MDAnalysis code that builds the backbone (N, CA, C; Angstrom):
import MDAnalysis as mda
import numpy as np

u = mda.Universe.empty(261, n_residues=87, atom_resindex=np.repeat(np.arange(87), 3), trajectory=True)
u.add_TopologyAttr("name", ["N", "CA", "C"] * 87)
u.add_TopologyAttr("resid", np.arange(1, 88))
u.add_TopologyAttr("resname", ["MET", "ILE", "LEU", "HIS", "LEU", "GLY", "ILE", "ALA", "LEU", "ALA", "GLY", "GLY", "GLY", "ILE", "ARG", "GLY", "ILE", "ALA", "HIS", "ALA", "GLY", "VAL", "LEU", "LYS", "ALA", "LEU", "GLU", "GLU", "LYS", "GLN", "ILE", "GLN", "VAL", "ASP", "ILE", "ILE", "GLY", "GLY", "ALA", "SER", "SER", "GLY", "SER", "MET", "VAL", "ALA", "THR", "LEU", "TYR", "ALA", "LEU", "GLY", "TYR", "SER", "PRO", "TYR", "TYR", "ILE", "TYR", "ILE", "LEU", "PHE", "LYS", "ARG", "TYR", "ALA", "LYS", "GLU", "ILE", "LEU", "SER", "VAL", "ASP", "THR", "SER", "PRO", "ILE", "ILE", "ASN", "THR", "ILE", "ARG", "GLU", "PHE", "TYR", "ASP", "LYS"])
u.atoms.positions = np.array([
    [115.691, -50.711, 160.063],
    [114.419, -50.063, 159.899],
    [113.862, -49.721, 161.290],
    [113.377, -48.515, 161.437],
    [112.769, -48.076, 162.690],
    [111.255, -48.178, 162.553],
    [110.646, -48.878, 163.493],
    [109.193, -49.001, 163.507],
    [108.634, -48.164, 164.644],
    [107.530, -47.512, 164.374],
    [106.839, -46.729, 165.392],
    [105.449, -47.306, 165.581],
    [105.011, -47.321, 166.840],
    [103.691, -47.852, 167.137],
    [102.775, -46.723, 167.571],
    [101.671, -46.594, 166.882],
    [100.630, -45.649, 167.260],
    [99.358, -46.420, 167.558],
    [98.656, -46.027, 168.600],
    [97.404, -46.708, 168.921],
    [96.296, -45.686, 169.125],
    [95.092, -46.101, 168.784],
    [93.896, -45.284, 168.987],
    [92.969, -46.055, 169.916],
    [92.560, -45.403, 170.985],
    [91.716, -46.036, 171.988],
    [90.270, -45.598, 171.785],
    [89.378, -46.559, 171.794],
    [87.955, -46.294, 171.565],
    [87.281, -45.791, 172.830],
    [86.077, -45.299, 172.666],
    [85.267, -44.886, 173.799],
    [84.533, -46.085, 174.368],
    [83.550, -45.808, 175.185],
    [82.775, -46.904, 175.742],
    [82.471, -46.723, 177.215],
    [82.471, -45.469, 177.657],
    [82.161, -45.213, 179.059],
    [83.172, -45.855, 179.976],
    [82.685, -46.470, 181.018],
    [83.571, -47.062, 182.010],
    [84.350, -48.244, 181.432],
    [83.884, -48.811, 180.329],
    [84.631, -49.905, 179.691],
    [85.970, -49.426, 179.153],
    [86.137, -48.123, 179.059],
    [87.416, -47.567, 178.624],
    [88.571, -47.952, 179.530],
    [88.260, -48.402, 180.733],
    [89.302, -48.829, 181.660],
    [90.077, -50.019, 181.101],
    [89.476, -50.774, 180.205],
    [90.168, -51.921, 179.601],
    [91.436, -51.484, 178.882],
    [91.463, -50.254, 178.419],
    [92.656, -49.751, 177.728],
    [93.869, -49.716, 178.647],
    [93.652, -49.488, 179.936],
    [94.767, -49.490, 180.883],
    [95.413, -50.875, 180.902],
    [94.604, -51.918, 180.807],
    [95.140, -53.275, 180.755],
    [95.950, -53.538, 179.500],
    [95.486, -53.002, 178.392],
    [96.225, -53.145, 177.133],
    [97.571, -52.433, 177.229],
    [97.563, -51.221, 177.770],
    [98.815, -50.475, 177.918],
    [99.780, -51.193, 178.861],
    [99.238, -51.786, 179.917],
    [100.066, -52.540, 180.855],
    [100.705, -53.740, 180.157],
    [99.914, -54.458, 179.364],
    [100.435, -55.619, 178.633],
    [101.533, -55.203, 177.649],
    [101.339, -54.085, 176.967],
    [102.365, -53.599, 176.036],
    [103.652, -53.270, 176.785],
    [103.528, -52.620, 177.943],
    [104.710, -52.298, 178.737],
    [105.419, -53.565, 179.204],
    [104.658, -54.563, 179.633],
    [105.252, -55.822, 180.097],
    [106.023, -56.522, 178.985],
    [105.567, -56.368, 177.756],
    [106.255, -56.946, 176.594],
    [107.322, -55.997, 176.049],
    [107.536, -54.896, 176.754],
    [108.510, -53.863, 176.381],
    [108.257, -53.314, 174.982],
    [106.977, -53.133, 174.680],
    [106.572, -52.519, 173.416],
    [106.264, -51.062, 173.706],
    [107.017, -50.182, 173.071],
    [106.873, -48.749, 173.317],
    [105.823, -48.137, 172.396],
    [104.905, -47.392, 172.995],
    [103.886, -46.669, 172.237],
    [104.445, -45.284, 171.931],
    [104.547, -44.960, 170.641],
    [105.106, -43.671, 170.229],
    [104.044, -42.592, 170.078],
    [102.865, -43.000, 169.639],
    [101.780, -42.059, 169.390],
    [100.509, -42.678, 169.954],
    [99.731, -41.874, 170.689],
    [98.506, -42.400, 171.292],
    [97.400, -41.353, 171.186],
    [96.209, -41.816, 170.940],
    [95.049, -40.937, 170.867],
    [93.813, -41.743, 171.204],
    [92.696, -41.083, 171.293],
    [91.488, -41.818, 171.614],
    [90.249, -40.973, 171.489],
    [89.118, -41.632, 171.647],
    [87.816, -40.971, 171.615],
    [87.113, -41.243, 172.933],
    [86.428, -40.248, 173.433],
    [85.623, -40.372, 174.638],
    [86.471, -40.877, 175.801],
    [86.079, -41.986, 176.439],
    [86.858, -42.465, 177.581],
    [88.259, -42.887, 177.149],
    [88.396, -43.321, 175.916],
    [89.725, -43.648, 175.388],
    [90.627, -42.438, 175.331],
    [90.036, -41.264, 175.096],
    [90.859, -40.044, 175.063],
    [91.353, -39.682, 176.465],
    [90.551, -40.007, 177.481],
    [91.005, -39.750, 178.855],
    [92.183, -40.653, 179.195],
    [92.086, -41.926, 178.840],
    [93.178, -42.860, 179.098],
    [94.413, -42.444, 178.301],
    [94.227, -42.104, 177.030],
    [95.345, -41.700, 176.174],
    [96.041, -40.457, 176.723],
    [95.264, -39.486, 177.173],
    [95.839, -38.256, 177.713],
    [96.640, -38.541, 178.974],
    [96.071, -39.311, 179.880],
    [96.780, -39.640, 181.122],
    [98.071, -40.401, 180.833],
    [98.011, -41.334, 179.897],
    [99.201, -42.113, 179.544],
    [100.264, -41.216, 178.900],
    [99.817, -40.336, 178.009],
    [100.761, -39.418, 177.355],
    [101.412, -38.472, 178.365],
    [100.690, -38.167, 179.437],
    [101.240, -37.306, 180.493],
    [102.188, -38.056, 181.419],
    [102.285, -39.377, 181.245],
    [103.234, -40.145, 182.024],
    [102.647, -40.992, 183.143],
    [101.328, -41.012, 183.262],
    [100.707, -41.848, 184.288],
    [100.845, -43.321, 183.898],
    [101.085, -44.161, 184.877],
    [101.211, -45.596, 184.619],
    [99.825, -46.192, 184.370],
    [99.770, -47.309, 183.635],
    [98.480, -47.965, 183.425],
    [97.791, -48.325, 184.744],
    [98.564, -48.737, 185.741],
    [97.967, -49.080, 187.038],
    [97.319, -47.852, 187.676],
    [98.006, -46.706, 187.640],
    [97.446, -45.498, 188.235],
    [96.204, -45.038, 187.474],
    [96.206, -45.186, 186.165],
    [95.026, -44.843, 185.363],
    [93.847, -45.712, 185.798],
    [94.108, -47.002, 186.002],
    [93.067, -47.917, 186.485],
    [92.512, -47.447, 187.831],
    [93.412, -47.075, 188.741],
    [92.997, -46.613, 190.072],
    [92.135, -45.349, 189.951],
    [92.535, -44.419, 189.087],
    [91.752, -43.192, 188.894],
    [90.352, -43.505, 188.382],
    [90.267, -44.381, 187.383],
    [88.953, -44.743, 186.840],
    [88.103, -45.417, 187.904],
    [88.698, -46.329, 188.641],
    [87.951, -47.059, 189.656],
    [87.454, -46.108, 190.746],
    [88.314, -45.187, 191.140],
    [87.969, -44.263, 192.219],
    [86.907, -43.248, 191.801],
    [86.994, -42.762, 190.559],
    [86.118, -41.673, 190.121],
    [85.090, -42.106, 189.079],
    [84.796, -43.392, 188.978],
    [83.885, -43.894, 187.945],
    [82.528, -43.209, 187.987],
    [81.935, -43.074, 189.167],
    [80.605, -42.468, 189.263],
    [80.626, -41.017, 188.800],
    [81.652, -40.276, 189.182],
    [81.756, -38.874, 188.766],
    [81.982, -38.760, 187.261],
    [82.830, -39.646, 186.718],
    [83.111, -39.623, 185.283],
    [81.833, -39.879, 184.490],
    [81.040, -40.845, 184.934],
    [79.831, -41.212, 184.207],
    [78.701, -40.209, 184.380],
    [78.761, -39.382, 185.418],
    [77.668, -38.450, 185.667],
    [77.897, -37.063, 185.070],
    [78.992, -36.859, 184.377],
    [79.268, -35.554, 183.770],
    [78.244, -35.282, 182.672],
    [77.637, -34.121, 182.739],
    [76.655, -33.723, 181.724],
    [77.388, -33.120, 180.535],
    [77.434, -33.856, 179.443],
    [78.149, -33.397, 178.253],
    [77.234, -32.680, 177.262],
    [75.952, -32.556, 177.573],
    [75.035, -31.939, 176.613],
    [75.411, -30.500, 176.261],
    [75.921, -29.652, 177.182],
    [76.317, -28.309, 176.759],
    [77.428, -28.324, 175.703],
    [78.359, -29.247, 175.839],
    [79.446, -29.346, 174.859],
    [78.892, -29.807, 173.520],
    [78.062, -30.829, 173.556],
    [77.491, -31.368, 172.317],
    [76.620, -30.323, 171.632],
    [75.820, -29.582, 172.400],
    [74.965, -28.542, 171.816],
    [75.794, -27.432, 171.185],
    [76.890, -27.055, 171.818],
    [77.759, -26.010, 171.271],
    [78.363, -26.465, 169.949],
    [78.832, -27.697, 169.907],
    [79.403, -28.235, 168.668],
    [78.337, -28.300, 167.581],
    [77.148, -28.742, 167.946],
    [76.042, -28.841, 166.979],
    [75.710, -27.447, 166.424],
    [75.650, -26.442, 167.289],
    [75.354, -25.065, 166.835],
    [76.446, -24.564, 165.902],
    [77.679, -24.897, 166.207],
    [78.802, -24.462, 165.357],
    [78.661, -25.040, 163.947],
    [78.320, -26.314, 163.847],
    [78.214, -26.943, 162.537],
    [76.927, -26.594, 161.794],
    [75.908, -26.149, 162.512],
    [74.654, -25.773, 161.869],
    [74.726, -24.416, 161.204],
    [75.753, -23.652, 161.497],
    [75.881, -22.306, 160.913],
    [76.298, -22.359, 159.477],
])
């Protein structure tokens, strides 16, 4: 029997960096992630991991750019989505 592992990473702002630790632990146990996705900061980690970045490098990116990541104004995106659904 072939088993596949899919994981979904939650959001949570800068706390999303915890997902890099989870991915690192899975790699250390030689558990392969076949499918990955996420929401908010989890989607950033999932995308970087799917592109081949190591959990350690993802951690470094978050640590280095935390202030910039947290200061992004997402209101234009949210307003556009809201307008789309209000039609």
